[in-house]
C-alpha positions in Angstrom: 2.5 21.6 1.4 6.3 21.7 1.6 7.7 21.7 -1.9 11.1 20.3 -1.0 9.9 17.4 1.0 7.4 16.6 -1.8 10.2 16.6 -4.4 12.2 14.2 -2.3 9.2 11.9 -1.8 8.4 11.9 -5.5 12.0 11.2 -6.6 12.5 8.4 -4.2 9.5 6.6 -5.6 11.0 6.5 -9.1 13.5 3.9 -10.4 17.1 5.1 -9.7 15.5 8.2 -8.1 15.3 10.0 -11.4 12.2 11.7 -12.8 11.8 13.9 -15.9 10.2 17.4 -15.3 6.9 16.4 -16.9 6.5 13.5 -14.4 7.6 15.7 -11.5 5.0 18.4 -12.4 2.3 15.8 -12.8 3.0 14.1 -9.5 3.3 17.5 -7.7 -0.1 18.5 -9.1 -1.7 15.3 -7.9 -0.3 15.6 -4.4 -1.1 19.3 -4.2 -4.8 18.6 -4.8 -4.9 15.4 -2.7 -6.1 17.2 0.5 -5.0 18.2 3.9 -3.4 14.9 4.8 -0.5 15.3 2.4 0.0 19.0 3.4 0.1 18.0 7.1 2.4 15.1 6.5 4.9 17.2 4.6 4.8 19.9 7.3 5.6 17.3 9.9 8.5 15.9 7.9 9.8 19.4 7.1 9.8 20.2 10.8 12.4 17.5 11.4 14.9 19.4 9.2 14.0 23.1 9.4 16.8 24.4 7.2 16.2 22.0 4.3 17.4 23.1 0.9 17.5 20.2 -1.5 19.7 21.9 -4.0 22.3 23.7 -1.9 22.7 20.7 0.4 23.2 18.4 -2.6 20.1 16.2 -1.9 18.9 16.5 -5.5 20.8 16.9 -8.7 19.5 18.8 -11.7 20.1 16.8 -14.8 19.3 18.1 -18.3 16.0 16.3 -18.6 15.0 16.1 -15.0 16.0 15.7 -11.3 17.6 12.9 -9.4 17.8 12.3 -5.7 21.3 11.6 -4.3 22.4 9.2 -1.6 22.4 12.1 0.9 18.9 12.9 -0.1 17.8 9.4 0.6 19.5 9.5 4.0 17.9 12.8 5.0 14.5 11.6 3.8 14.9 8.4 5.8 15.8 10.5 8.9 12.7 12.7 8.4 10.5 9.6 8.2 12.0 7.8 11.2 10.0 7.9 14.3 11.9 9.5 17.2 12.1 7.9 20.6 9.8 9.5 23.1 12.7 10.6 25.4 15.0 11.7 22.6 14.9 15.3 21.4 14.5 15.8 17.7 17.7 17.0 16.1 18.3 17.0 12.4 21.7 15.8 11.2 23.7 18.2 9.2 23.5 17.1 5.6 27.2 17.1 5.2 27.6 14.8 8.1 25.4 12.0 6.8 27.3 8.8 7.7 28.5 6.8 4.7 27.5 3.3 6.1 23.9 4.4 6.6 23.8 6.0 3.1 25.0 2.8 1.5 22.5 0.7 3.4 19.5 2.9 2.4 20.1 2.6 -1.3 17.4 0.5 -3.0 18.5 -1.7 -5.8 17.2 -0.3 -9.1 14.2 -2.0 -10.6 14.8 -3.8 -13.8 13.2 -1.9 -16.7 12.2 -3.4 -20.0 14.9 -2.8 -22.6 12.5 -0.9 -24.9 11.2 1.5 -22.3 13.3 4.4 -23.7 11.9 3.6 -27.2 8.3 3.6 -25.9 8.8 6.9 -24.1 10.3 8.5 -27.2 7.4 7.2 -29.3 4.9 8.5 -26.8 6.5 12.0 -26.8 6.4 12.0 -30.6 2.7 11.1 -30.7 1.9 13.9 -28.2 4.0 16.3 -30.2 2.2 15.3 -33.5 -1.2 15.6 -31.8 -0.3 19.1 -30.5 0.7 20.1 -34.1 -2.5 18.7 -35.5 -4.5 20.6 -32.9 -2.7 23.9 -33.8 -3.2 23.3 -37.5 -6.9 22.6 -37.0 -7.4 25.7 -34.8 -6.0 28.1 -37.4 
């Protein structure tokens, strides 16, 4: 399984292309244990861009609570997923040379989120934290 391709695929599936580290780790674990199909697919996609480095090429930004895919990241992922013409040799575009019109066209409008989503996530984290503390207290 190609880690960097998997990160791009996971991030592009989230609203605004942003995922917190907990979600990334969970999704990576699911995909890593899903079988040969995913591993073969990521190898095929990675072969289209052999020198892929999501951080140094600016395809993914590290934000304090997680990672977010950039417009360049979306363009490179779209290139990797595009089917090449039979007579056309496969050549990866340089990340810095991603054309601006294509990048703008590939952006997906963000999904509308309920206004209380942040509140629900915060409450969920608090409940998990309290459960961990209770478990530790009961174990000692």
